[in-house]
All heavy atoms as a GROMACS GRO file, in nm:
protein
  535
    1MET      N    1   6.853   2.323  -0.364
    1MET     CA    2   6.800   2.195  -0.321
    1MET      C    3   6.747   2.202  -0.178
    1MET      O    4   6.652   2.133  -0.147
    1MET     CB    5   6.907   2.086  -0.330
    1MET     CG    6   6.937   2.041  -0.469
    1MET     SD    7   6.793   1.957  -0.535
    1MET     CE    8   6.864   1.879  -0.674
    2VAL      N    9   6.811   2.283  -0.096
    2VAL     CA   10   6.764   2.296   0.042
    2VAL      C   11   6.622   2.351   0.044
    2VAL      O   12   6.537   2.306   0.121
    2VAL     CB   13   6.859   2.386   0.123
    2VAL    CG1   14   6.804   2.416   0.261
    2VAL    CG2   15   6.997   2.322   0.134
    3GLU      N   16   6.597   2.445  -0.044
    3GLU     CA   17   6.464   2.503  -0.052
    3GLU      C   18   6.361   2.399  -0.096
    3GLU      O   19   6.249   2.395  -0.045
    3GLU     CB   20   6.461   2.622  -0.148
    3GLU     CG   21   6.330   2.695  -0.149
    3GLU     CD   22   6.332   2.817  -0.239
    3GLU    OE1   23   6.437   2.848  -0.299
    3GLU    OE2   24   6.228   2.882  -0.249
    4ALA      N   25   6.400   2.312  -0.189
    4ALA     CA   26   6.310   2.206  -0.235
    4ALA      C   27   6.275   2.111  -0.121
    4ALA      O   28   6.160   2.068  -0.107
    4ALA     CB   29   6.374   2.130  -0.350
    5VAL      N   30   6.374   2.079  -0.038
    5VAL     CA   31   6.350   1.991   0.077
    5VAL      C   32   6.250   2.058   0.172
    5VAL      O   33   6.154   1.994   0.217
    5VAL     CB   34   6.482   1.959   0.151
    5VAL    CG1   35   6.454   1.894   0.286
    5VAL    CG2   36   6.571   1.870   0.066
    6GLN      N   37   6.269   2.186   0.198
    6GLN     CA   38   6.180   2.257   0.290
    6GLN      C   39   6.037   2.263   0.236
    6GLN      O   40   5.941   2.237   0.308
    6GLN     CB   41   6.232   2.399   0.314
    6GLN     CG   42   6.360   2.403   0.394
    6GLN     CD   43   6.418   2.544   0.401
    6GLN    OE1   44   6.382   2.632   0.323
    6GLN    NE2   45   6.511   2.563   0.494
    7ILE      N   46   6.024   2.294   0.109
    7ILE     CA   47   5.891   2.307   0.048
    7ILE      C   48   5.819   2.172   0.046
    7ILE      O   49   5.702   2.163   0.084
    7ILE     CB   50   5.901   2.367  -0.093
    7ILE    CG1   51   5.943   2.513  -0.084
    7ILE    CG2   52   5.768   2.354  -0.168
    7ILE    CD1   53   5.980   2.576  -0.216
    8CYS      N   54   5.888   2.068   0.003
    8CYS     CA   55   5.825   1.936  -0.003
    8CYS      C   56   5.789   1.885   0.136
    8CYS      O   57   5.684   1.824   0.155
    8CYS     CB   58   5.916   1.836  -0.075
    8CYS     SG   59   5.932   1.865  -0.251
    9SER      N   60   5.874   1.911   0.234
    9SER     CA   61   5.846   1.870   0.371
    9SER      C   62   5.724   1.942   0.426
    9SER      O   63   5.636   1.881   0.488
    9SER     CB   64   5.966   1.897   0.461
    9SER     OG   65   6.075   1.820   0.423
   10GLN      N   66   5.719   2.072   0.404
   10GLN     CA   67   5.604   2.150   0.451
   10GLN      C   68   5.476   2.107   0.383
   10GLN      O   69   5.371   2.097   0.447
   10GLN     CB   70   5.629   2.299   0.426
   10GLN     CG   71   5.735   2.358   0.514
   10GLN     CD   72   5.772   2.500   0.473
   10GLN    OE1   73   5.728   2.551   0.369
   10GLN    NE2   74   5.856   2.566   0.553
   11THR      N   75   5.485   2.081   0.254
   11THR     CA   76   5.368   2.037   0.179
   11THR      C   77   5.316   1.904   0.232
   11THR      O   78   5.195   1.887   0.251
   11THR     CB   79   5.402   2.025   0.030
   11THR    OG1   80   5.452   2.151  -0.016
   11THR    CG2   81   5.281   1.986  -0.052
   12ALA      N   82   5.406   1.811   0.256
   12ALA     CA   83   5.365   1.680   0.310
   12ALA      C   84   5.298   1.696   0.445
   12ALA      O   85   5.196   1.630   0.474
   12ALA     CB   86   5.486   1.588   0.320
   13GLN      N   87   5.350   1.784   0.529
   13GLN     CA   88   5.290   1.807   0.661
   13GLN      C   89   5.151   1.868   0.650
   13GLN      O   90   5.059   1.830   0.723
   13GLN     CB   91   5.381   1.897   0.745
   13GLN     CG   92   5.508   1.830   0.789
   13GLN     CD   93   5.602   1.926   0.861
   13GLN    OE1   94   5.576   2.046   0.870
   13GLN    NE2   95   5.712   1.873   0.911
   14ILE      N   96   5.136   1.961   0.558
   14ILE     CA   97   5.006   2.025   0.538
   14ILE      C   98   4.903   1.921   0.494
   14ILE      O   99   4.791   1.916   0.547
   14ILE     CB  100   5.015   2.139   0.436
   14ILE    CG1  101   5.093   2.257   0.496
   14ILE    CG2  102   4.876   2.183   0.389
   14ILE    CD1  103   5.134   2.361   0.396
   15PHE      N  104   4.941   1.836   0.399
   15PHE     CA  105   4.848   1.734   0.352
   15PHE      C  106   4.820   1.629   0.459
   15PHE      O  107   4.710   1.575   0.466
   15PHE     CB  108   4.899   1.669   0.223
   15PHE     CG  109   4.891   1.759   0.104
   15PHE    CD1  110   5.001   1.777   0.021
   15PHE    CD2  111   4.774   1.828   0.073
   15PHE    CE1  112   4.994   1.860  -0.090
   15PHE    CE2  113   4.767   1.912  -0.038
   15PHE     CZ  114   4.877   1.929  -0.119
   16GLN      N  115   4.918   1.602   0.543
   16GLN     CA  116   4.896   1.508   0.653
   16GLN      C  117   4.794   1.566   0.751
   16GLN      O  118   4.702   1.496   0.793
   16GLN     CB  119   5.026   1.478   0.725
   16GLN     CG  120   5.010   1.380   0.840
   16GLN     CD  121   5.141   1.354   0.912
   16GLN    OE1  122   5.238   1.426   0.896
   16GLN    NE2  123   5.143   1.248   0.990
   17GLN      N  124   4.809   1.692   0.784
   17GLN     CA  125   4.718   1.758   0.878
   17GLN      C  126   4.576   1.767   0.823
   17GLN      O  127   4.478   1.758   0.897
   17GLN     CB  128   4.769   1.897   0.914
   17GLN     CG  129   4.895   1.894   0.996
   17GLN     CD  130   4.961   2.030   1.010
   17GLN    OE1  131   4.920   2.128   0.947
   17GLN    NE2  132   5.064   2.037   1.092
   18SER      N  133   4.565   1.784   0.691
   18SER     CA  134   4.432   1.796   0.630
   18SER      C  135   4.379   1.660   0.583
   18SER      O  136   4.275   1.654   0.519
   18SER     CB  137   4.435   1.894   0.514
   18SER     OG  138   4.523   1.848   0.412
   19LYS      N  139   4.452   1.554   0.616
   19LYS     CA  140   4.412   1.416   0.587
   19LYS      C  141   4.391   1.391   0.437
   19LYS      O  142   4.301   1.317   0.397
   19LYS     CB  143   4.290   1.378   0.667
   19LYS     CG  144   4.309   1.394   0.816
   19LYS     CD  145   4.232   1.296   0.896
   19LYS     CE  146   4.239   1.318   1.044
   19LYS     NZ  147   4.370   1.326   1.103
   20GLN      N  148   4.474   1.454   0.356
   20GLN     CA  149   4.471   1.432   0.211
   20GLN      C  150   4.588   1.339   0.176
   20GLN      O  151   4.693   1.383   0.131
   20GLN     CB  152   4.481   1.565   0.138
   20GLN     CG  153   4.361   1.654   0.164
   20GLN     CD  154   4.370   1.782   0.084
   20GLN    OE1  155   4.409   1.780  -0.033
   20GLN    NE2  156   4.333   1.893   0.146
   21GLN      N  157   4.565   1.212   0.200
   21GLN     CA  158   4.673   1.115   0.191
   21GLN      C  159   4.731   1.101   0.051
   21GLN      O  160   4.850   1.078   0.036
   21GLN     CB  161   4.626   0.980   0.244
   21GLN     CG  162   4.598   0.985   0.393
   21GLN     CD  163   4.537   0.857   0.442
   21GLN    OE1  164   4.445   0.806   0.381
   21GLN    NE2  165   4.588   0.808   0.553
   22TYR      N  166   4.648   1.114  -0.051
   22TYR     CA  167   4.698   1.103  -0.188
   22TYR      C  168   4.808   1.207  -0.214
   22TYR      O  169   4.915   1.175  -0.263
   22TYR     CB  170   4.581   1.122  -0.286
   22TYR     CG  171   4.624   1.132  -0.430
   22TYR    CD1  172   4.664   1.018  -0.500
   22TYR    CD2  173   4.626   1.254  -0.496
   22TYR    CE1  174   4.704   1.027  -0.632
   22TYR    CE2  175   4.666   1.263  -0.628
   22TYR     CZ  176   4.704   1.150  -0.695
   22TYR     OH  177   4.745   1.159  -0.825
   23TYR      N  178   4.781   1.331  -0.176
   23TYR     CA  179   4.878   1.438  -0.198
   23TYR      C  180   4.996   1.428  -0.102
   23TYR      O  181   5.108   1.468  -0.136
   23TYR     CB  182   4.810   1.574  -0.188
   23TYR     CG  183   4.707   1.595  -0.296
   23TYR    CD1  184   4.572   1.599  -0.267
   23TYR    CD2  185   4.746   1.607  -0.429
   23TYR    CE1  186   4.478   1.616  -0.368
   23TYR    CE2  187   4.654   1.624  -0.530
   23TYR     CZ  188   4.520   1.629  -0.499
   23TYR     OH  189   4.429   1.645  -0.598
   24GLN      N  190   4.971   1.375   0.016
   24GLN     CA  191   5.080   1.352   0.111
   24GLN      C  192   5.180   1.253   0.052
   24GLN      O  193   5.302   1.275   0.057
   24GLN     CB  194   5.023   1.300   0.242
   24GLN     CG  195   5.128   1.276   0.348
   24GLN     CD  196   5.070   1.210   0.471
   24GLN    OE1  197   4.953   1.174   0.477
   24GLN    NE2  198   5.152   1.193   0.571
   25VAL      N  199   5.129   1.146  -0.006
   25VAL     CA  200   5.216   1.046  -0.068
   25VAL      C  201   5.295   1.107  -0.184
   25VAL      O  202   5.416   1.084  -0.197
   25VAL     CB  203   5.133   0.924  -0.116
   25VAL    CG1  204   5.213   0.834  -0.208
   25VAL    CG2  205   5.081   0.845   0.004
   26LEU      N  206   5.229   1.186  -0.266
   26LEU     CA  207   5.300   1.252  -0.376
   26LEU      C  208   5.410   1.343  -0.324
   26LEU      O  209   5.520   1.346  -0.379
   26LEU     CB  210   5.201   1.333  -0.461
   26LEU     CG  211   5.108   1.254  -0.551
   26LEU    CD1  212   5.012   1.348  -0.622
   26LEU    CD2  213   5.186   1.173  -0.651
   27SER      N  214   5.381   1.415  -0.218
   27SER     CA  215   5.482   1.505  -0.159
   27SER      C  216   5.603   1.427  -0.108
   27SER      O  217   5.717   1.468  -0.129
   27SER     CB  218   5.422   1.585  -0.045
   27SER     OG  219   5.318   1.668  -0.093
   28TYR      N  220   5.577   1.314  -0.043
   28TYR     CA  221   5.689   1.231   0.005
   28TYR      C  222   5.769   1.173  -0.111
   28TYR      O  223   5.891   1.162  -0.104
   28TYR     CB  224   5.640   1.120   0.097
   28TYR     CG  225   5.609   1.168   0.236
   28TYR    CD1  226   5.486   1.144   0.294
   28TYR    CD2  227   5.703   1.239   0.310
   28TYR    CE1  228   5.457   1.189   0.421
   28TYR    CE2  229   5.674   1.286   0.437
   28TYR     CZ  230   5.551   1.260   0.491
   28TYR     OH  231   5.523   1.305   0.618
   29ASN      N  232   5.701   1.140  -0.219
   29ASN     CA  233   5.773   1.088  -0.336
   29ASN      C  234   5.862   1.196  -0.398
   29ASN      O  235   5.976   1.169  -0.436
   29ASN     CB  236   5.676   1.032  -0.438
   29ASN     CG  237   5.621   0.897  -0.397
   29ASN    OD1  238   5.683   0.826  -0.319
   29ASN    ND2  239   5.505   0.862  -0.448
   30TYR      N  240   5.809   1.317  -0.409
   30TYR     CA  241   5.891   1.426  -0.462
   30TYR      C  242   6.008   1.457  -0.369
   30TYR      O  243   6.119   1.484  -0.415
   30TYR     CB  244   5.806   1.552  -0.484
   30TYR     CG  245   5.708   1.542  -0.597
   30TYR    CD1  246   5.576   1.579  -0.581
   30TYR    CD2  247   5.747   1.492  -0.722
   30TYR    CE1  248   5.485   1.569  -0.685
   30TYR    CE2  249   5.657   1.481  -0.826
   30TYR     CZ  250   5.527   1.520  -0.807
   30TYR     OH  251   5.438   1.510  -0.910
   31LEU      N  252   5.983   1.451  -0.240
   31LEU     CA  253   6.089   1.473  -0.143
   31LEU      C  254   6.197   1.366  -0.156
   31LEU      O  255   6.316   1.395  -0.148
   31LEU     CB  256   6.030   1.476  -0.002
   31LEU     CG  257   6.122   1.511   0.113
   31LEU    CD1  258   6.191   1.646   0.090
   31LEU    CD2  259   6.044   1.513   0.244
   32ALA      N  260   6.155   1.244  -0.179
   32ALA     CA  261   6.251   1.134  -0.199
   32ALA      C  262   6.338   1.160  -0.322
   32ALA      O  263   6.458   1.132  -0.320
   32ALA     CB  264   6.177   1.001  -0.212
   33ILE      N  265   6.280   1.213  -0.426
   33ILE     CA  266   6.357   1.245  -0.548
   33ILE      C  267   6.462   1.351  -0.518
   33ILE      O  268   6.577   1.341  -0.563
   33ILE     CB  269   6.262   1.290  -0.661
   33ILE    CG1  270   6.178   1.172  -0.708
   33ILE    CG2  271   6.342   1.350  -0.777
   33ILE    CD1  272   6.064   1.211  -0.800
   34VAL      N  273   6.426   1.450  -0.439
   34VAL     CA  274   6.521   1.554  -0.402
   34VAL      C  275   6.638   1.494  -0.324
   34VAL      O  276   6.755   1.522  -0.352
   34VAL     CB  277   6.454   1.667  -0.321
   34VAL    CG1  278   6.557   1.766  -0.269
   34VAL    CG2  279   6.348   1.739  -0.404
   35TYR      N  280   6.604   1.407  -0.228
   35TYR     CA  281   6.710   1.344  -0.150
   35TYR      C  282   6.798   1.253  -0.236
   35TYR      O  283   6.918   1.242  -0.214
   35TYR     CB  284   6.653   1.268  -0.031
   35TYR     CG  285   6.627   1.358   0.088
   35TYR    CD1  286   6.498   1.385   0.131
   35TYR    CD2  287   6.732   1.418   0.156
   35TYR    CE1  288   6.474   1.468   0.239
   35TYR    CE2  289   6.711   1.501   0.265
   35TYR     CZ  290   6.582   1.526   0.306
   35TYR     OH  291   6.559   1.609   0.413
   36GLN      N  292   6.738   1.188  -0.336
   36GLN     CA  293   6.818   1.107  -0.429
   36GLN      C  294   6.917   1.197  -0.503
   36GLN      O  295   7.034   1.162  -0.518
   36GLN     CB  296   6.728   1.036  -0.529
   36GLN     CG  297   6.651   0.921  -0.470
   36GLN     CD  298   6.552   0.861  -0.568
   36GLN    OE1  299   6.548   0.896  -0.686
   36GLN    NE2  300   6.468   0.771  -0.520
   37ASP      N  301   6.870   1.312  -0.547
   37ASP     CA  302   6.957   1.407  -0.618
   37ASP      C  303   7.070   1.456  -0.528
   37ASP      O  304   7.179   1.490  -0.577
   37ASP     CB  305   6.877   1.526  -0.671
   37ASP     CG  306   6.790   1.490  -0.789
   37ASP    OD1  307   6.811   1.383  -0.850
   37ASP    OD2  308   6.699   1.570  -0.821
   38LEU      N  309   7.045   1.462  -0.398
   38LEU     CA  310   7.147   1.504  -0.303
   38LEU      C  311   7.239   1.390  -0.262
   38LEU      O  312   7.334   1.410  -0.187
   38LEU     CB  313   7.080   1.563  -0.178
   38LEU     CG  314   7.006   1.694  -0.196
   38LEU    CD1  315   6.927   1.730  -0.070
   38LEU    CD2  316   7.104   1.806  -0.231
   39GLY      N  317   7.210   1.270  -0.312
   39GLY     CA  318   7.292   1.153  -0.279
   39GLY      C  319   7.260   1.093  -0.144
   39GLY      O  320   7.335   1.011  -0.093
   40LYS      N  321   7.148   1.130  -0.086
   40LYS     CA  322   7.106   1.078   0.044
   40LYS      C  323   7.006   0.965   0.022
   40LYS      O  324   6.886   0.979   0.044
   40LYS     CB  325   7.049   1.190   0.130
   40LYS     CG  326   7.152   1.296   0.163
   40LYS     CD  327   7.099   1.398   0.258
   40LYS     CE  328   7.210   1.498   0.291
   40LYS     NZ  329   7.175   1.588   0.398
   41TRP      N  330   7.060   0.852  -0.019
   41TRP     CA  331   6.979   0.739  -0.062
   41TRP      C  332   6.899   0.676   0.050
   41TRP      O  333   6.786   0.632   0.030
   41TRP     CB  334   7.067   0.636  -0.131
   41TRP     CG  335   7.123   0.690  -0.258
   41TRP    CD1  336   7.247   0.746  -0.276
   41TRP    CD2  337   7.056   0.701  -0.384
   41TRP    NE1  338   7.260   0.790  -0.405
   41TRP    CE2  339   7.145   0.762  -0.474
   41TRP    CE3  340   6.930   0.663  -0.429
   41TRP    CZ2  341   7.111   0.786  -0.606
   41TRP    CZ3  342   6.897   0.688  -0.560
   41TRP    CH2  343   6.986   0.749  -0.647
   42GLU      N  344   6.956   0.668   0.170
   42GLU     CA  345   6.884   0.606   0.282
   42GLU      C  346   6.762   0.689   0.321
   42GLU      O  347   6.656   0.633   0.351
   42GLU     CB  348   6.977   0.587   0.402
   42GLU     CG  349   7.080   0.478   0.381
   42GLU     CD  350   7.018   0.342   0.353
   42GLU    OE1  351   6.919   0.306   0.418
   42GLU    OE2  352   7.069   0.273   0.262
   43VAL      N  353   6.777   0.819   0.321
   43VAL     CA  354   6.664   0.907   0.352
   43VAL      C  355   6.556   0.890   0.245
   43VAL      O  356   6.437   0.877   0.276
   43VAL     CB  357   6.708   1.054   0.364
   43VAL    CG1  358   6.588   1.145   0.388
   43VAL    CG2  359   6.811   1.072   0.474
   44ALA      N  360   6.599   0.890   0.120
   44ALA     CA  361   6.504   0.872   0.009
   44ALA      C  362   6.431   0.740   0.021
   44ALA      O  363   6.308   0.733   0.004
   44ALA     CB  364   6.578   0.881  -0.125
   45ARG      N  365   6.504   0.635   0.051
   45ARG     CA  366   6.444   0.502   0.063
   45ARG      C  367   6.343   0.498   0.176
   45ARG      O  368   6.234   0.440   0.162
   45ARG     CB  369   6.553   0.397   0.085
   45ARG     CG  370   6.503   0.255   0.078
   45ARG     CD  371   6.616   0.153   0.085
   45ARG     NE  372   6.697   0.163  -0.036
   45ARG     CZ  373   6.829   0.189  -0.036
   45ARG    NH1  374   6.894   0.206   0.076
   45ARG    NH2  375   6.895   0.196  -0.149
   46SER      N  376   6.374   0.561   0.288
   46SER     CA  377   6.281   0.560   0.401
   46SER      C  378   6.154   0.640   0.370
   46SER      O  379   6.045   0.603   0.412
   46SER     CB  380   6.348   0.610   0.528
   46SER     OG  381   6.377   0.747   0.519
   47LEU      N  382   6.168   0.749   0.294
   47LEU     CA  383   6.051   0.826   0.254
   47LEU      C  384   5.960   0.747   0.161
   47LEU      O  385   5.838   0.752   0.172
   47LEU     CB  386   6.094   0.957   0.188
   47LEU     CG  387   6.149   1.063   0.284
   47LEU    CD1  388   6.220   1.172   0.205
   47LEU    CD2  389   6.040   1.120   0.370
   48ILE      N  390   6.021   0.674   0.070
   48ILE     CA  391   5.942   0.591  -0.022
   48ILE      C  392   5.868   0.482   0.055
   48ILE      O  393   5.751   0.455   0.031
   48ILE     CB  394   6.032   0.532  -0.132
   48ILE    CG1  395   6.081   0.644  -0.224
   48ILE    CG2  396   5.958   0.424  -0.212
   48ILE    CD1  397   6.192   0.604  -0.318
   49THR      N  398   5.937   0.420   0.149
   49THR     CA  399   5.874   0.317   0.232
   49THR      C  400   5.759   0.377   0.312
   49THR      O  401   5.651   0.316   0.323
   49THR     CB  402   5.977   0.253   0.327
   49THR    OG1  403   6.081   0.194   0.248
   49THR    CG2  404   5.915   0.148   0.416
   50TYR      N  405   5.780   0.495   0.368
   50TYR     CA  406   5.675   0.563   0.444
   50TYR      C  407   5.554   0.590   0.355
   50TYR      O  408   5.439   0.566   0.395
   50TYR     CB  409   5.730   0.692   0.504
   50TYR     CG  410   5.635   0.759   0.599
   50TYR    CD1  411   5.605   0.702   0.722
   50TYR    CD2  412   5.575   0.880   0.566
   50TYR    CE1  413   5.518   0.765   0.810
   50TYR    CE2  414   5.488   0.942   0.653
   50TYR     CZ  415   5.460   0.884   0.774
   50TYR     OH  416   5.372   0.946   0.861
   51ALA      N  417   5.579   0.637   0.234
   51ALA     CA  418   5.470   0.664   0.140
   51ALA      C  419   5.395   0.536   0.104
   51ALA      O  420   5.272   0.535   0.096
   51ALA     CB  421   5.525   0.731   0.014
   52GLN      N  422   5.469   0.428   0.085
   52GLN     CA  423   5.405   0.300   0.054
   52GLN      C  424   5.316   0.253   0.169
   52GLN      O  425   5.208   0.198   0.147
   52GLN     CB  426   5.509   0.193   0.022
   52GLN     CG  427   5.577   0.214  -0.111
   52GLN     CD  428   5.691   0.116  -0.134
   52GLN    OE1  429   5.758   0.074  -0.042
   52GLN    NE2  430   5.712   0.081  -0.260
   53ASN      N  431   5.361   0.275   0.291
   53ASN     CA  432   5.281   0.237   0.407
   53ASN      C  433   5.153   0.319   0.416
   53ASN      O  434   5.049   0.267   0.458
   53ASN     CB  435   5.362   0.249   0.536
   53ASN     CG  436   5.468   0.142   0.546
   53ASN    OD1  437   5.456   0.035   0.488
   53ASN    ND2  438   5.575   0.170   0.618
   54ILE      N  439   5.160   0.445   0.378
   54ILE     CA  440   5.039   0.528   0.376
   54ILE      C  441   4.942   0.472   0.273
   54ILE      O  442   4.821   0.461   0.299
   54ILE     CB  443   5.072   0.675   0.345
   54ILE    CG1  444   5.152   0.736   0.460
   54ILE    CG2  445   4.944   0.756   0.320
   54ILE    CD1  446   5.210   0.873   0.428
   55LEU      N  447   4.994   0.434   0.157
   55LEU     CA  448   4.908   0.381   0.052
   55LEU      C  449   4.833   0.255   0.095
   55LEU      O  450   4.722   0.230   0.050
   55LEU     CB  451   4.989   0.351  -0.074
   55LEU     CG  452   5.034   0.471  -0.155
   55LEU    CD1  453   5.120   0.426  -0.271
   55LEU    CD2  454   4.915   0.551  -0.204
   56LYS      N  455   4.894   0.178   0.183
   56LYS     CA  456   4.829   0.055   0.231
   56LYS      C  457   4.703   0.086   0.310
   56LYS      O  458   4.616   0.000   0.324
   56LYS     CB  459   4.926  -0.025   0.317
   56LYS     CG  460   5.039  -0.086   0.238
   56LYS     CD  461   5.136  -0.158   0.330
   56LYS     CE  462   5.256  -0.208   0.252
   56LYS     NZ  463   5.357  -0.270   0.340
   57THR      N  464   4.692   0.206   0.362
   57THR     CA  465   4.576   0.243   0.444
   57THR      C  466   4.469   0.317   0.364
   57THR      O  467   4.361   0.345   0.416
   57THR     CB  468   4.618   0.333   0.562
   57THR    OG1  469   4.664   0.458   0.512
   57THR    CG2  470   4.728   0.267   0.645
   58VAL      N  471   4.498   0.347   0.238
   58VAL     CA  472   4.407   0.426   0.155
   58VAL      C  473   4.326   0.333   0.066
   58VAL      O  474   4.380   0.244   0.001
   58VAL     CB  475   4.486   0.526   0.068
   58VAL    CG1  476   4.394   0.601  -0.025
   58VAL    CG2  477   4.564   0.622   0.155
   59ASP      N  478   4.196   0.354   0.064
   59ASP     CA  479   4.109   0.276  -0.022
   59ASP      C  480   4.071   0.362  -0.143
   59ASP      O  481   3.967   0.426  -0.147
   59ASP     CB  482   3.984   0.233   0.054
   59ASP     CG  483   3.895   0.141  -0.028
   59ASP    OD1  484   3.948   0.075  -0.119
   59ASP    OD2  485   3.774   0.138   0.001
   60ASP      N  486   4.161   0.364  -0.241
   60ASP     CA  487   4.140   0.446  -0.360
   60ASP      C  488   4.201   0.373  -0.479
   60ASP      O  489   4.322   0.367  -0.493
   60ASP     CB  490   4.204   0.583  -0.342
   60ASP     CG  491   4.170   0.679  -0.454
   60ASP    OD1  492   4.120   0.634  -0.559
   60ASP    OD2  493   4.194   0.800  -0.437
   61SER      N  494   4.118   0.320  -0.565
   61SER     CA  495   4.167   0.241  -0.678
   61SER      C  496   4.249   0.325  -0.774
   61SER      O  497   4.335   0.273  -0.845
   61SER     CB  498   4.051   0.176  -0.753
   61SER     OG  499   3.964   0.276  -0.803
   62PHE      N  500   4.230   0.456  -0.776
   62PHE     CA  501   4.308   0.544  -0.863
   62PHE      C  502   4.457   0.535  -0.831
   62PHE      O  503   4.542   0.544  -0.918
   62PHE     CB  504   4.260   0.688  -0.850
   62PHE     CG  505   4.341   0.786  -0.929
   62PHE    CD1  506   4.329   0.792  -1.068
   62PHE    CD2  507   4.430   0.871  -0.867
   62PHE    CE1  508   4.403   0.881  -1.142
   62PHE    CE2  509   4.506   0.960  -0.941
   62PHE     CZ  510   4.493   0.967  -1.078
   63LEU      N  511   4.492   0.518  -0.703
   63LEU     CA  512   4.630   0.514  -0.662
   63LEU      C  513   4.703   0.389  -0.710
   63LEU      O  514   4.824   0.385  -0.714
   63LEU     CB  515   4.640   0.523  -0.509
   63LEU     CG  516   4.591   0.653  -0.447
   63LEU    CD1  517   4.595   0.643  -0.296
   63LEU    CD2  518   4.675   0.770  -0.496
   64TYR      N  519   4.629   0.287  -0.746
   64TYR     CA  520   4.690   0.161  -0.785
   64TYR      C  521   4.683   0.136  -0.934
   64TYR      O  522   4.723   0.032  -0.981
   64TYR     CB  523   4.622   0.045  -0.711
   64TYR     CG  524   4.631   0.063  -0.561
   64TYR    CD1  525   4.520   0.108  -0.488
   64TYR    CD2  526   4.749   0.040  -0.494
   64TYR    CE1  527   4.530   0.126  -0.352
   64TYR    CE2  528   4.759   0.058  -0.357
   64TYR     CZ  529   4.649   0.100  -0.286
   64TYR     OH  530   4.658   0.118  -0.152
   65ALA      N  531   4.634   0.232  -1.008
   65ALA     CA  532   4.620   0.216  -1.154
   65ALA      C  533   4.753   0.217  -1.223
   65ALA      O  534   4.851   0.267  -1.180
   65ALA     CB  535   4.530   0.326  -1.210
   0.00000   0.00000   0.00000
């Protein structure tokens, strides 16, 4: 699980740097699932909230389908 946290975190950072917000949001969602599996609910909840805030800035109807 530690490796999953590292990979998802790195992936989210890469997508943030390359301004690919759709994939950044997906990475944060996957990271939240890992934290849920680890029983770290507050961390998972904050990641989901962060991802939702990113979505508010994205103008892409595909994300809301």
